[in-house]
N, C-alpha and C positions, 0 to 999 in steps of 0.2 A: 504493500500500500505505499509506503512512504517513497520507495524509488519511483513508483508510478507518478505520484504527486510531483517528486522532483523532475522527472522527465517532462511532465505536462508543462512546468514551469520554464523548463530550459527550451521547450518548443515557444512558448509564448514569447520568451526572449530572444528566441532566434527570428521570430516574425516581426518583433518591434526593430530588431538590429536590421533587417533585410529593408524595411521602409527606411530606415535612417541612412542605409547606404545608399539608396535610390535618391534621399533627399539632397545628399552631397553632389550628386550629378545635376540633378534639377537646378540646385542654388548656383552651381558653376555656370549652367548655361543661361539662365536667368541674368546673373551677375554680368555675363559676356554680351549678351543680348542688350541689356541695359546701358552698358558702357558705349556699345556699338551704336544704338540709337541716339543717344547723347551727344556723342563726339561726331558721329558722320551726318546725322539727320536734325540734329540741335533738337531733339524730342526726349524729354524726361517725365517720370512721373514719381511722385513719392510711394505711390503703391508698389512698384517694382522693388524699392529699397526695404519696404516693410514687408514684402513677401519674403525677401531672403533672410530678414532676420528672424521671421516665423520658422524658416526652414533650418536655420542655424538652432534655435531652440528646439525643434524637432530632433535634430541630429544628435544634439547633447543629450536631452532627456529620454530619447526612444533607445539610445546606444549605452545608455549607463547601466542598465541591468545586465546587458551582455558583457561590459567589462568587467563587472563584478563576476560574472560566472567564468570568464576566461582568465580570472586571476591577473587582470591588467590595470587594477586600482592602485591608487598610491600607499606606500607603504613607509614604515621607519626601517629601511632597507639595512642600515647599521645592525640592527638588532635580527630582524627577521631571518636575514640571509645567513645567519650563523646558528640558527637553531636546528635541531634534528626535526625530522618529518612529523614525529609525534608531538613534539612541543609546538610545530607551527599549527597543527590542527587545533591545540588548546588556545593558542595565542589568537586564532580565528574564531573560535567559540566565544571566547570572552568578548572580543572585539565586535562581533555581530551582535551578541545579547544585549551588551551594556552601551554600545555606541550607534552602530548601524540602524539596528531595528526600531528603537527610540527615535532616533533623529529623522528617519524616514517616515515613521507613522506620525510624527509632529509636523513635520513639513507638508505632508499630505493633507493634514487636517487644517493647517492654515490655508493651504492653497484652494482647498474646494471651495470655501465662501468666496476668495478672490475671483475665481473662475466663474462660479456661478451666478454673482452679481453681475458681472459682465455678460454672461450668457442672457440672463432674463432681461437685462435692458438693451440687449443689442448694441453694446458700447462700441463706438467707431473710434479711430484715431482723430484726433484733432488737425492733423496735417491736412492740406489739400490733396485730394486724391487717395487719402487714406483708407485703411481696410478696417473690416471688424476687427475688434480684439480678442474677442472670446476664443477663436480657434488658437491662438497664440497661447493664451492663458489656460486653456485646456491641457496643453503639453506638461504644465507644472504637475497637477494632481495626478494625471497619467503617469509621468515619469518617476514620481516619488512612489506610487502605488507599485510600479513594475519593480523598482529597486527594493521596495519593502517585501514583495512577494518572491523575487529572486534571494532575497536576504533569507527567508524563512526556508527556501529550499536549500540554500549553501549551509544553513545552521544544520539542517536534518543530514545533509551529508557528512558534515564534519563530526556530528554524533555518532553516526552510523560507523564512521572510519574510527571514532576513539575506542567504540566498543568492539570492534573487530568485525562488524557485519560488512562492510563496504571496504574497498582498497580505493584510495584516491592518489592521483598524481600530485604530490604536494612538492615537486621540484618548482624552484624559484630562483630566478636570475634577475639581479637587480638591473635596471635599464642603465646603458652607457651613459656615462656623465660628460 
């Protein structure tokens, strides 16, 4: 049951990361198109700039859960890289329980009314040619909820590894400086 839950959460994170990857391409194309139209045709719109910002928000917030899953998030490398795999599991368990899960739950809790107020009022950007704001604001509670869900799955994986039910690849290489 636990493994199936973790697998389902991983699949949801894969789907969010798939969308985030495509948003990178679309944001680049819009950026290039906007620059081209601005410099060659002397046409510009704040809407094109805003849609890029929305996509950047989607890239970061939809990709964050996948970053957690593939162990690509920020750590205190000085300590973590020197620990045994078993101790890394326990550091992860403590970090997830006391830092990640409470922070993501609180941020999702704070972000929901921020989004909902914008959604129900159909809030628009005050810029000329600006867009609706609620789609960008929706990325906040969605992204935090995805990281929270992935955090629960990662916690279950770590606990399963700590008690010997599951074997995890806990190899860690500090990023090059």
